[in-house]
mmCIF file of the N, C-alpha and C atoms, coordinates in Angstrom:
data_MODEL
# 
_entry.id   MODEL 
# 
loop_
_atom_site.group_PDB 
_atom_site.id 
_atom_site.type_symbol 
_atom_site.label_atom_id 
_atom_site.label_alt_id 
_atom_site.label_comp_id 
_atom_site.label_asym_id 
_atom_site.label_entity_id 
_atom_site.label_seq_id 
_atom_site.pdbx_PDB_ins_code 
_atom_site.Cartn_x 
_atom_site.Cartn_y 
_atom_site.Cartn_z 
_atom_site.occupancy 
_atom_site.B_iso_or_equiv 
_atom_site.pdbx_formal_charge 
_atom_site.auth_seq_id 
_atom_site.auth_comp_id 
_atom_site.auth_asym_id 
_atom_site.auth_atom_id 
_atom_site.pdbx_PDB_model_num 
ATOM 1   N N  . MET A 1 1  ? 62.766 -35.590 125.661 1.00 0.00 ? 1  MET A N  1 
ATOM 2   C CA . MET A 1 1  ? 61.423 -35.376 125.214 1.00 0.00 ? 1  MET A CA 1 
ATOM 3   C C  . MET A 1 1  ? 60.856 -34.528 126.312 1.00 0.00 ? 1  MET A C  1 
ATOM 4   N N  . HIS A 1 2  ? 60.899 -34.725 127.476 1.00 0.00 ? 2  HIS A N  1 
ATOM 5   C CA . HIS A 1 2  ? 60.211 -33.866 128.500 1.00 0.00 ? 2  HIS A CA 1 
ATOM 6   C C  . HIS A 1 2  ? 60.579 -32.195 128.051 1.00 0.00 ? 2  HIS A C  1 
ATOM 7   N N  . SER A 1 3  ? 61.797 -31.972 127.778 1.00 0.00 ? 3  SER A N  1 
ATOM 8   C CA . SER A 1 3  ? 62.255 -30.536 127.625 1.00 0.00 ? 3  SER A CA 1 
ATOM 9   C C  . SER A 1 3  ? 61.376 -29.984 126.153 1.00 0.00 ? 3  SER A C  1 
ATOM 10  N N  . TYR A 1 4  ? 61.483 -30.976 125.225 1.00 0.00 ? 4  TYR A N  1 
ATOM 11  C CA . TYR A 1 4  ? 60.730 -30.501 124.033 1.00 0.00 ? 4  TYR A CA 1 
ATOM 12  C C  . TYR A 1 4  ? 59.116 -30.212 124.282 1.00 0.00 ? 4  TYR A C  1 
ATOM 13  N N  . VAL A 1 5  ? 58.792 -30.918 125.228 1.00 0.00 ? 5  VAL A N  1 
ATOM 14  C CA . VAL A 1 5  ? 57.148 -30.920 125.541 1.00 0.00 ? 5  VAL A CA 1 
ATOM 15  C C  . VAL A 1 5  ? 57.269 -29.389 126.256 1.00 0.00 ? 5  VAL A C  1 
ATOM 16  N N  . LEU A 1 6  ? 58.062 -28.997 127.118 1.00 0.00 ? 6  LEU A N  1 
ATOM 17  C CA . LEU A 1 6  ? 57.961 -27.881 127.908 1.00 0.00 ? 6  LEU A CA 1 
ATOM 18  C C  . LEU A 1 6  ? 58.047 -26.798 126.936 1.00 0.00 ? 6  LEU A C  1 
ATOM 19  N N  . SER A 1 7  ? 59.158 -26.862 125.814 1.00 0.00 ? 7  SER A N  1 
ATOM 20  C CA . SER A 1 7  ? 59.167 -25.953 124.874 1.00 0.00 ? 7  SER A CA 1 
ATOM 21  C C  . SER A 1 7  ? 57.779 -25.617 124.200 1.00 0.00 ? 7  SER A C  1 
ATOM 22  N N  . GLN A 1 8  ? 57.367 -26.815 123.662 1.00 0.00 ? 8  GLN A N  1 
ATOM 23  C CA . GLN A 1 8  ? 56.045 -26.539 122.844 1.00 0.00 ? 8  GLN A CA 1 
ATOM 24  C C  . GLN A 1 8  ? 54.956 -26.038 123.821 1.00 0.00 ? 8  GLN A C  1 
ATOM 25  N N  . ARG A 1 9  ? 54.895 -26.415 125.043 1.00 0.00 ? 9  ARG A N  1 
ATOM 26  C CA . ARG A 1 9  ? 53.900 -25.826 125.780 1.00 0.00 ? 9  ARG A CA 1 
ATOM 27  C C  . ARG A 1 9  ? 54.244 -24.313 125.940 1.00 0.00 ? 9  ARG A C  1 
ATOM 28  N N  . TYR A 1 10 ? 55.415 -23.905 126.124 1.00 0.00 ? 10 TYR A N  1 
ATOM 29  C CA . TYR A 1 10 ? 55.659 -22.375 126.400 1.00 0.00 ? 10 TYR A CA 1 
ATOM 30  C C  . TYR A 1 10 ? 55.162 -21.654 125.050 1.00 0.00 ? 10 TYR A C  1 
ATOM 31  N N  . LYS A 1 11 ? 55.650 -22.274 123.817 1.00 0.00 ? 11 LYS A N  1 
ATOM 32  C CA . LYS A 1 11 ? 55.528 -21.667 122.748 1.00 0.00 ? 11 LYS A CA 1 
ATOM 33  C C  . LYS A 1 11 ? 54.014 -21.540 122.245 1.00 0.00 ? 11 LYS A C  1 
ATOM 34  N N  . LEU A 1 12 ? 53.110 -22.227 122.748 1.00 0.00 ? 12 LEU A N  1 
ATOM 35  C CA . LEU A 1 12 ? 51.702 -22.472 122.477 1.00 0.00 ? 12 LEU A CA 1 
ATOM 36  C C  . LEU A 1 12 ? 50.981 -21.939 123.476 1.00 0.00 ? 12 LEU A C  1 
ATOM 37  N N  . LYS A 1 13 ? 51.549 -21.282 124.605 1.00 0.00 ? 13 LYS A N  1 
ATOM 38  C CA . LYS A 1 13 ? 50.580 -20.858 125.707 1.00 0.00 ? 13 LYS A CA 1 
ATOM 39  C C  . LYS A 1 13 ? 49.618 -19.843 125.488 1.00 0.00 ? 13 LYS A C  1 
ATOM 40  N N  . ASP A 1 14 ? 49.920 -19.063 124.496 1.00 0.00 ? 14 ASP A N  1 
ATOM 41  C CA . ASP A 1 14 ? 48.804 -17.935 124.273 1.00 0.00 ? 14 ASP A CA 1 
ATOM 42  C C  . ASP A 1 14 ? 47.922 -18.293 123.109 1.00 0.00 ? 14 ASP A C  1 
ATOM 43  N N  . THR A 1 15 ? 47.637 -19.733 122.847 1.00 0.00 ? 15 THR A N  1 
ATOM 44  C CA . THR A 1 15 ? 46.844 -20.206 121.763 1.00 0.00 ? 15 THR A CA 1 
ATOM 45  C C  . THR A 1 15 ? 45.895 -21.082 122.472 1.00 0.00 ? 15 THR A C  1 
ATOM 46  N N  . SER A 1 16 ? 45.050 -21.595 121.557 1.00 0.00 ? 16 SER A N  1 
ATOM 47  C CA . SER A 1 16 ? 43.912 -22.495 122.233 1.00 0.00 ? 16 SER A CA 1 
ATOM 48  C C  . SER A 1 16 ? 44.496 -24.103 122.281 1.00 0.00 ? 16 SER A C  1 
ATOM 49  N N  . VAL A 1 17 ? 45.719 -24.110 121.854 1.00 0.00 ? 17 VAL A N  1 
ATOM 50  C CA . VAL A 1 17 ? 46.341 -25.649 121.901 1.00 0.00 ? 17 VAL A CA 1 
ATOM 51  C C  . VAL A 1 17 ? 46.899 -25.787 123.345 1.00 0.00 ? 17 VAL A C  1 
ATOM 52  N N  . SER A 1 18 ? 46.607 -27.121 123.806 1.00 0.00 ? 18 SER A N  1 
ATOM 53  C CA . SER A 1 18 ? 47.174 -27.440 125.175 1.00 0.00 ? 18 SER A CA 1 
ATOM 54  C C  . SER A 1 18 ? 47.818 -28.800 124.864 1.00 0.00 ? 18 SER A C  1 
ATOM 55  N N  . VAL A 1 19 ? 49.078 -28.724 125.459 1.00 0.00 ? 19 VAL A N  1 
ATOM 56  C CA . VAL A 1 19 ? 50.151 -29.885 125.332 1.00 0.00 ? 19 VAL A CA 1 
ATOM 57  C C  . VAL A 1 19 ? 50.139 -30.642 126.559 1.00 0.00 ? 19 VAL A C  1 
ATOM 58  N N  . LEU A 1 20 ? 49.763 -31.921 126.332 1.00 0.00 ? 20 LEU A N  1 
ATOM 59  C CA . LEU A 1 20 ? 49.708 -33.211 127.313 1.00 0.00 ? 20 LEU A CA 1 
ATOM 60  C C  . LEU A 1 20 ? 50.812 -33.797 127.275 1.00 0.00 ? 20 LEU A C  1 
ATOM 61  N N  . GLU A 1 21 ? 51.676 -34.394 128.436 1.00 0.00 ? 21 GLU A N  1 
ATOM 62  C CA . GLU A 1 21 ? 52.658 -35.181 128.257 1.00 0.00 ? 21 GLU A CA 1 
ATOM 63  C C  . GLU A 1 21 ? 52.536 -36.312 129.251 1.00 0.00 ? 21 GLU A C  1 
ATOM 64  N N  . ILE A 1 22 ? 52.361 -37.635 128.614 1.00 0.00 ? 22 ILE A N  1 
ATOM 65  C CA . ILE A 1 22 ? 52.195 -38.696 129.354 1.00 0.00 ? 22 ILE A CA 1 
ATOM 66  C C  . ILE A 1 22 ? 53.468 -39.545 129.154 1.00 0.00 ? 22 ILE A C  1 
ATOM 67  N N  . ALA A 1 23 ? 54.130 -40.011 130.370 1.00 0.00 ? 23 ALA A N  1 
ATOM 68  C CA . ALA A 1 23 ? 55.230 -40.730 130.358 1.00 0.00 ? 23 ALA A CA 1 
ATOM 69  C C  . ALA A 1 23 ? 54.950 -42.091 130.912 1.00 0.00 ? 23 ALA A C  1 
ATOM 70  N N  . PRO A 1 24 ? 54.802 -42.832 129.813 1.00 0.00 ? 24 PRO A N  1 
ATOM 71  C CA . PRO A 1 24 ? 54.270 -44.417 130.149 1.00 0.00 ? 24 PRO A CA 1 
ATOM 72  C C  . PRO A 1 24 ? 55.491 -45.228 130.809 1.00 0.00 ? 24 PRO A C  1 
ATOM 73  N N  . PRO A 1 25 ? 55.221 -46.114 131.567 1.00 0.00 ? 25 PRO A N  1 
ATOM 74  C CA . PRO A 1 25 ? 56.210 -47.118 132.203 1.00 0.00 ? 25 PRO A CA 1 
ATOM 75  C C  . PRO A 1 25 ? 56.335 -47.996 131.189 1.00 0.00 ? 25 PRO A C  1 
ATOM 76  N N  . TRP A 1 26 ? 57.230 -48.918 131.662 1.00 0.00 ? 26 TRP A N  1 
ATOM 77  C CA . TRP A 1 26 ? 57.151 -50.235 130.735 1.00 0.00 ? 26 TRP A CA 1 
ATOM 78  C C  . TRP A 1 26 ? 55.826 -51.041 130.797 1.00 0.00 ? 26 TRP A C  1 
ATOM 79  N N  . VAL A 1 27 ? 55.418 -51.246 129.526 1.00 0.00 ? 27 VAL A N  1 
ATOM 80  C CA . VAL A 1 27 ? 54.172 -51.824 129.440 1.00 0.00 ? 27 VAL A CA 1 
ATOM 81  C C  . VAL A 1 27 ? 54.272 -53.101 128.774 1.00 0.00 ? 27 VAL A C  1 
ATOM 82  N N  . GLN A 1 28 ? 53.497 -54.231 129.040 1.00 0.00 ? 28 GLN A N  1 
ATOM 83  C CA . GLN A 1 28 ? 53.523 -55.576 128.606 1.00 0.00 ? 28 GLN A CA 1 
ATOM 84  C C  . GLN A 1 28 ? 52.806 -55.389 127.099 1.00 0.00 ? 28 GLN A C  1 
ATOM 85  N N  . THR A 1 29 ? 53.695 -55.510 125.982 1.00 0.00 ? 29 THR A N  1 
ATOM 86  C CA . THR A 1 29 ? 53.196 -55.392 124.653 1.00 0.00 ? 29 THR A CA 1 
ATOM 87  C C  . THR A 1 29 ? 54.137 -56.317 123.866 1.00 0.00 ? 29 THR A C  1 
ATOM 88  N N  . ASP A 1 30 ? 53.688 -56.544 122.661 1.00 0.00 ? 30 ASP A N  1 
ATOM 89  C CA . ASP A 1 30 ? 54.449 -57.378 121.810 1.00 0.00 ? 30 ASP A CA 1 
ATOM 90  C C  . ASP A 1 30 ? 55.858 -56.758 121.615 1.00 0.00 ? 30 ASP A C  1 
ATOM 91  N N  . LEU A 1 31 ? 56.017 -55.465 121.639 1.00 0.00 ? 31 LEU A N  1 
ATOM 92  C CA . LEU A 1 31 ? 57.249 -54.693 121.381 1.00 0.00 ? 31 LEU A CA 1 
ATOM 93  C C  . LEU A 1 31 ? 58.275 -55.199 122.200 1.00 0.00 ? 31 LEU A C  1 
ATOM 94  N N  . LEU A 1 32 ? 59.314 -55.535 121.908 1.00 0.00 ? 32 LEU A N  1 
ATOM 95  C CA . LEU A 1 32 ? 60.700 -56.020 122.621 1.00 0.00 ? 32 LEU A CA 1 
ATOM 96  C C  . LEU A 1 32 ? 60.261 -57.313 123.319 1.00 0.00 ? 32 LEU A C  1 
ATOM 97  N N  . ASN A 1 33 ? 59.079 -58.068 123.010 1.00 0.00 ? 33 ASN A N  1 
ATOM 98  C CA . ASN A 1 33 ? 58.935 -59.367 123.656 1.00 0.00 ? 33 ASN A CA 1 
ATOM 99  C C  . ASN A 1 33 ? 58.623 -59.182 125.116 1.00 0.00 ? 33 ASN A C  1 
ATOM 100 N N  . SER A 1 34 ? 57.860 -58.195 125.363 1.00 0.00 ? 34 SER A N  1 
ATOM 101 C CA . SER A 1 34 ? 57.638 -57.934 126.758 1.00 0.00 ? 34 SER A CA 1 
ATOM 102 C C  . SER A 1 34 ? 56.056 -58.146 127.194 1.00 0.00 ? 34 SER A C  1 
ATOM 103 N N  . LYS A 1 35 ? 55.504 -59.053 126.464 1.00 0.00 ? 35 LYS A N  1 
ATOM 104 C CA . LYS A 1 35 ? 54.046 -59.229 126.627 1.00 0.00 ? 35 LYS A CA 1 
ATOM 105 C C  . LYS A 1 35 ? 53.890 -60.050 127.873 1.00 0.00 ? 35 LYS A C  1 
ATOM 106 N N  . GLU A 1 36 ? 54.742 -60.952 128.303 1.00 0.00 ? 36 GLU A N  1 
ATOM 107 C CA . GLU A 1 36 ? 54.599 -61.799 129.464 1.00 0.00 ? 36 GLU A CA 1 
ATOM 108 C C  . GLU A 1 36 ? 55.644 -61.225 130.549 1.00 0.00 ? 36 GLU A C  1 
ATOM 109 N N  . GLU A 1 37 ? 56.401 -60.078 130.453 1.00 0.00 ? 37 GLU A N  1 
ATOM 110 C CA . GLU A 1 37 ? 57.238 -59.652 131.315 1.00 0.00 ? 37 GLU A CA 1 
ATOM 111 C C  . GLU A 1 37 ? 56.584 -59.240 132.610 1.00 0.00 ? 37 GLU A C  1 
ATOM 112 N N  . PRO A 1 38 ? 56.763 -59.911 133.958 1.00 0.00 ? 38 PRO A N  1 
ATOM 113 C CA . PRO A 1 38 ? 56.071 -59.655 135.211 1.00 0.00 ? 38 PRO A CA 1 
ATOM 114 C C  . PRO A 1 38 ? 56.570 -58.237 135.643 1.00 0.00 ? 38 PRO A C  1 
ATOM 115 N N  . ARG A 1 39 ? 57.446 -57.662 135.331 1.00 0.00 ? 39 ARG A N  1 
ATOM 116 C CA . ARG A 1 39 ? 57.916 -56.353 135.714 1.00 0.00 ? 39 ARG A CA 1 
ATOM 117 C C  . ARG A 1 39 ? 57.429 -55.081 135.216 1.00 0.00 ? 39 ARG A C  1 
ATOM 118 N N  . ALA A 1 40 ? 56.832 -55.557 133.772 1.00 0.00 ? 40 ALA A N  1 
ATOM 119 C CA . ALA A 1 40 ? 56.173 -54.575 133.230 1.00 0.00 ? 40 ALA A CA 1 
ATOM 120 C C  . ALA A 1 40 ? 54.615 -54.117 133.488 1.00 0.00 ? 40 ALA A C  1 
ATOM 121 N N  . MET A 1 41 ? 54.105 -53.326 133.474 1.00 0.00 ? 41 MET A N  1 
ATOM 122 C CA . MET A 1 41 ? 52.564 -52.792 133.730 1.00 0.00 ? 41 MET A CA 1 
ATOM 123 C C  . MET A 1 41 ? 51.724 -53.617 132.702 1.00 0.00 ? 41 MET A C  1 
ATOM 124 N N  . PRO A 1 42 ? 50.676 -54.275 132.992 1.00 0.00 ? 42 PRO A N  1 
ATOM 125 C CA . PRO A 1 42 ? 49.792 -54.762 132.108 1.00 0.00 ? 42 PRO A CA 1 
ATOM 126 C C  . PRO A 1 42 ? 49.190 -53.834 131.370 1.00 0.00 ? 42 PRO A C  1 
ATOM 127 N N  . LEU A 1 43 ? 48.988 -54.047 129.960 1.00 0.00 ? 43 LEU A N  1 
ATOM 128 C CA . LEU A 1 43 ? 48.575 -53.245 128.976 1.00 0.00 ? 43 LEU A CA 1 
ATOM 129 C C  . LEU A 1 43 ? 47.056 -52.650 129.303 1.00 0.00 ? 43 LEU A C  1 
ATOM 130 N N  . LYS A 1 44 ? 46.196 -53.623 129.838 1.00 0.00 ? 44 LYS A N  1 
ATOM 131 C CA . LYS A 1 44 ? 44.772 -53.141 130.090 1.00 0.00 ? 44 LYS A CA 1 
ATOM 132 C C  . LYS A 1 44 ? 44.804 -52.096 131.348 1.00 0.00 ? 44 LYS A C  1 
ATOM 133 N N  . GLU A 1 45 ? 45.735 -52.314 132.097 1.00 0.00 ? 45 GLU A N  1 
ATOM 134 C CA . GLU A 1 45 ? 45.920 -51.264 133.302 1.00 0.00 ? 45 GLU A CA 1 
ATOM 135 C C  . GLU A 1 45 ? 46.478 -50.014 133.099 1.00 0.00 ? 45 GLU A C  1 
ATOM 136 N N  . PHE A 1 46 ? 47.312 -50.070 132.077 1.00 0.00 ? 46 PHE A N  1 
ATOM 137 C CA . PHE A 1 46 ? 47.867 -48.838 131.477 1.00 0.00 ? 46 PHE A CA 1 
ATOM 138 C C  . PHE A 1 46 ? 46.913 -47.959 130.705 1.00 0.00 ? 46 PHE A C  1 
ATOM 139 N N  . ILE A 1 47 ? 46.047 -48.565 129.763 1.00 0.00 ? 47 ILE A N  1 
ATOM 140 C CA . ILE A 1 47 ? 45.058 -48.121 129.167 1.00 0.00 ? 47 ILE A CA 1 
ATOM 141 C C  . ILE A 1 47 ? 43.917 -47.466 129.991 1.00 0.00 ? 47 ILE A C  1 
ATOM 142 N N  . GLU A 1 48 ? 43.640 -48.205 130.962 1.00 0.00 ? 48 GLU A N  1 
ATOM 143 C CA . GLU A 1 48 ? 42.536 -47.604 131.875 1.00 0.00 ? 48 GLU A CA 1 
ATOM 144 C C  . GLU A 1 48 ? 43.064 -46.482 132.431 1.00 0.00 ? 48 GLU A C  1 
ATOM 145 N N  . GLU A 1 49 ? 44.389 -46.472 133.491 1.00 0.00 ? 49 GLU A N  1 
ATOM 146 C CA . GLU A 1 49 ? 44.759 -45.511 134.073 1.00 0.00 ? 49 GLU A CA 1 
ATOM 147 C C  . GLU A 1 49 ? 45.010 -44.262 133.063 1.00 0.00 ? 49 GLU A C  1 
ATOM 148 N N  . THR A 1 50 ? 45.397 -44.304 131.871 1.00 0.00 ? 50 THR A N  1 
ATOM 149 C CA . THR A 1 50 ? 45.762 -43.327 131.039 1.00 0.00 ? 50 THR A CA 1 
ATOM 150 C C  . THR A 1 50 ? 44.261 -42.758 130.660 1.00 0.00 ? 50 THR A C  1 
ATOM 151 N N  . MET A 1 51 ? 43.271 -43.308 130.351 1.00 0.00 ? 51 MET A N  1 
ATOM 152 C CA . MET A 1 51 ? 42.029 -42.756 129.938 1.00 0.00 ? 51 MET A CA 1 
ATOM 153 C C  . MET A 1 51 ? 41.523 -42.139 131.155 1.00 0.00 ? 51 MET A C  1 
ATOM 154 N N  . LYS A 1 52 ? 41.622 -42.695 132.417 1.00 0.00 ? 52 LYS A N  1 
ATOM 155 C CA . LYS A 1 52 ? 41.157 -41.785 133.557 1.00 0.00 ? 52 LYS A CA 1 
ATOM 156 C C  . LYS A 1 52 ? 41.799 -40.444 133.818 1.00 0.00 ? 52 LYS A C  1 
ATOM 157 N N  . VAL A 1 53 ? 43.265 -40.355 133.523 1.00 0.00 ? 53 VAL A N  1 
ATOM 158 C CA . VAL A 1 53 ? 43.952 -39.245 133.515 1.00 0.00 ? 53 VAL A CA 1 
ATOM 159 C C  . VAL A 1 53 ? 43.610 -38.362 132.485 1.00 0.00 ? 53 VAL A C  1 
ATOM 160 N N  . LEU A 1 54 ? 43.140 -38.662 131.341 1.00 0.00 ? 54 LEU A N  1 
ATOM 161 C CA . LEU A 1 54 ? 42.765 -37.663 130.294 1.00 0.00 ? 54 LEU A CA 1 
ATOM 162 C C  . LEU A 1 54 ? 41.555 -37.175 130.481 1.00 0.00 ? 54 LEU A C  1 
ATOM 163 N N  . GLY A 1 55 ? 40.947 -37.534 131.318 1.00 0.00 ? 55 GLY A N  1 
ATOM 164 C CA . GLY A 1 55 ? 39.518 -36.897 131.740 1.00 0.00 ? 55 GLY A CA 1 
ATOM 165 C C  . GLY A 1 55 ? 39.847 -35.794 132.896 1.00 0.00 ? 55 GLY A C  1 
ATOM 166 N N  . THR A 1 56 ? 41.295 -35.378 133.149 1.00 0.00 ? 56 THR A N  1 
ATOM 167 C CA . THR A 1 56 ? 41.489 -34.531 134.157 1.00 0.00 ? 56 THR A CA 1 
ATOM 168 C C  . THR A 1 56 ? 42.353 -33.364 133.395 1.00 0.00 ? 56 THR A C  1 
ATOM 169 N N  . ASP A 1 57 ? 42.570 -32.231 134.132 1.00 0.00 ? 57 ASP A N  1 
ATOM 170 C CA . ASP A 1 57 ? 43.111 -31.169 133.508 1.00 0.00 ? 57 ASP A CA 1 
ATOM 171 C C  . ASP A 1 57 ? 44.528 -31.194 133.802 1.00 0.00 ? 57 ASP A C  1 
ATOM 172 N N  . ALA A 1 58 ? 45.123 -32.334 134.192 1.00 0.00 ? 58 ALA A N  1 
ATOM 173 C CA . ALA A 1 58 ? 46.685 -32.519 134.358 1.00 0.00 ? 58 ALA A CA 1 
ATOM 174 C C  . ALA A 1 58 ? 47.461 -32.348 132.929 1.00 0.00 ? 58 ALA A C  1 
ATOM 175 N N  . LYS A 1 59 ? 48.511 -31.750 132.916 1.00 0.00 ? 59 LYS A N  1 
ATOM 176 C CA . LYS A 1 59 ? 49.342 -31.485 131.747 1.00 0.00 ? 59 LYS A CA 1 
ATOM 177 C C  . LYS A 1 59 ? 50.497 -32.548 131.800 1.00 0.00 ? 59 LYS A C  1 
ATOM 178 N N  . GLU A 1 60 ? 50.979 -33.089 132.897 1.00 0.00 ? 60 GLU A N  1 
ATOM 179 C CA . GLU A 1 60 ? 52.157 -33.906 132.856 1.00 0.00 ? 60 GLU A CA 1 
ATOM 180 C C  . GLU A 1 60 ? 51.810 -34.995 133.793 1.00 0.00 ? 60 GLU A C  1 
ATOM 181 N N  . ILE A 1 61 ? 51.747 -36.217 133.383 1.00 0.00 ? 61 ILE A N  1 
ATOM 182 C CA . ILE A 1 61 ? 51.516 -37.374 134.015 1.00 0.00 ? 61 ILE A CA 1 
ATOM 183 C C  . ILE A 1 61 ? 52.464 -38.481 133.929 1.00 0.00 ? 61 ILE A C  1 
ATOM 184 N N  . LEU A 1 62 ? 52.830 -39.075 134.860 1.00 0.00 ? 62 LEU A N  1 
ATOM 185 C CA . LEU A 1 62 ? 53.718 -40.218 134.914 1.00 0.00 ? 62 LEU A CA 1 
ATOM 186 C C  . LEU A 1 62 ? 52.547 -41.481 135.207 1.00 0.00 ? 62 LEU A C  1 
ATOM 187 N N  . VAL A 1 63 ? 52.231 -42.100 134.159 1.00 0.00 ? 63 VAL A N  1 
ATOM 188 C CA . VAL A 1 63 ? 51.209 -43.153 134.252 1.00 0.00 ? 63 VAL A CA 1 
ATOM 189 C C  . VAL A 1 63 ? 51.848 -44.430 135.020 1.00 0.00 ? 63 VAL A C  1 
ATOM 190 N N  . GLY A 1 64 ? 51.280 -44.987 136.097 1.00 0.00 ? 64 GLY A N  1 
ATOM 191 C CA . GLY A 1 64 ? 51.680 -46.292 136.661 1.00 0.00 ? 64 GLY A CA 1 
ATOM 192 C C  . GLY A 1 64 ? 52.135 -45.821 138.109 1.00 0.00 ? 64 GLY A C  1 
ATOM 193 N N  . THR A 1 65 ? 52.424 -44.396 138.404 1.00 0.00 ? 65 THR A N  1 
ATOM 194 C CA . THR A 1 65 ? 52.781 -44.009 139.640 1.00 0.00 ? 65 THR A CA 1 
ATOM 195 C C  . THR A 1 65 ? 52.001 -43.276 140.331 1.00 0.00 ? 65 THR A C  1 
ATOM 196 N N  . GLY A 1 66 ? 51.111 -42.571 139.678 1.00 0.00 ? 66 GLY A N  1 
ATOM 197 C CA . GLY A 1 66 ? 50.031 -41.656 140.255 1.00 0.00 ? 66 GLY A CA 1 
ATOM 198 C C  . GLY A 1 66 ? 50.767 -40.359 140.525 1.00 0.00 ? 66 GLY A C  1 
ATOM 199 N N  . GLU A 1 67 ? 51.696 -40.030 139.931 1.00 0.00 ? 67 GLU A N  1 
ATOM 200 C CA . GLU A 1 67 ? 52.546 -38.815 140.443 1.00 0.00 ? 67 GLU A CA 1 
ATOM 201 C C  . GLU A 1 67 ? 52.795 -37.900 139.205 1.00 0.00 ? 67 GLU A C  1 
ATOM 202 N N  . THR A 1 68 ? 52.828 -36.613 139.390 1.00 0.00 ? 68 THR A N  1 
ATOM 203 C CA . THR A 1 68 ? 53.176 -35.517 138.167 1.00 0.00 ? 68 THR A CA 1 
ATOM 204 C C  . THR A 1 68 ? 54.724 -35.314 138.357 1.00 0.00 ? 68 THR A C  1 
ATOM 205 N N  . PHE A 1 69 ? 55.177 -34.847 137.106 1.00 0.00 ? 69 PHE A N  1 
ATOM 206 C CA . PHE A 1 69 ? 56.538 -34.440 137.028 1.00 0.00 ? 69 PHE A CA 1 
ATOM 207 C C  . PHE A 1 69 ? 56.941 -33.228 138.292 1.00 0.00 ? 69 PHE A C  1 
ATOM 208 N N  . PRO A 1 70 ? 58.211 -33.251 138.587 1.00 0.00 ? 70 PRO A N  1 
ATOM 209 C CA . PRO A 1 70 ? 58.550 -32.184 139.669 1.00 0.00 ? 70 PRO A CA 1 
ATOM 210 C C  . PRO A 1 70 ? 58.301 -30.778 138.921 1.00 0.00 ? 70 PRO A C  1 
ATOM 211 N N  . LYS A 1 71 ? 57.952 -29.948 139.632 1.00 0.00 ? 71 LYS A N  1 
ATOM 212 C CA . LYS A 1 71 ? 57.800 -28.389 139.169 1.00 0.00 ? 71 LYS A CA 1 
ATOM 213 C C  . LYS A 1 71 ? 59.027 -27.952 138.518 1.00 0.00 ? 71 LYS A C  1 
ATOM 214 N N  . GLN A 1 72 ? 59.032 -27.616 137.209 1.00 0.00 ? 72 GLN A N  1 
ATOM 215 C CA . GLN A 1 72 ? 60.278 -26.988 136.557 1.00 0.00 ? 72 GLN A CA 1 
ATOM 216 C C  . GLN A 1 72 ? 60.456 -25.528 136.811 1.00 0.00 ? 72 GLN A C  1 
ATOM 217 N N  . PRO A 1 73 ? 61.739 -25.215 137.178 1.00 0.00 ? 73 PRO A N  1 
ATOM 218 C CA . PRO A 1 73 ? 61.993 -23.732 137.247 1.00 0.00 ? 73 PRO A CA 1 
ATOM 219 C C  . PRO A 1 73 ? 61.377 -22.961 135.888 1.00 0.00 ? 73 PRO A C  1 
ATOM 220 N N  . ARG A 1 74 ? 60.746 -21.526 136.128 1.00 0.00 ? 74 ARG A N  1 
ATOM 221 C CA . ARG A 1 74 ? 60.378 -21.042 134.979 1.00 0.00 ? 74 ARG A CA 1 
ATOM 222 C C  . ARG A 1 74 ? 61.027 -19.712 134.852 1.00 0.00 ? 74 ARG A C  1 
ATOM 223 N N  . THR A 1 75 ? 61.334 -19.513 133.488 1.00 0.00 ? 75 THR A N  1 
ATOM 224 C CA . THR A 1 75 ? 62.235 -18.357 133.115 1.00 0.00 ? 75 THR A CA 1 
ATOM 225 C C  . THR A 1 75 ? 61.342 -17.307 132.485 1.00 0.00 ? 75 THR A C  1 
ATOM 226 N N  . LYS A 1 76 ? 61.503 -16.229 132.676 1.00 0.00 ? 76 LYS A N  1 
ATOM 227 C CA . LYS A 1 76 ? 60.912 -15.003 131.958 1.00 0.00 ? 76 LYS A CA 1 
ATOM 228 C C  . LYS A 1 76 ? 61.505 -14.622 130.613 1.00 0.00 ? 76 LYS A C  1 
# 
């Protein structure tokens, strides 16, 4: 998925479209019965952190860790 996002970002670089990638952690939801899973991030915390990040100019975000993806080598 990350490679696809990078490809889309490159293809759309000269347009007004901005491609934002958010890589969520394991989140407590009804999906896969993880709502009570203590190792998963609470849904409310995930939503709050995601909304905070959406207010920045970051393009690649790992929600739950506060880190961005490592810089990818650029080809010409």
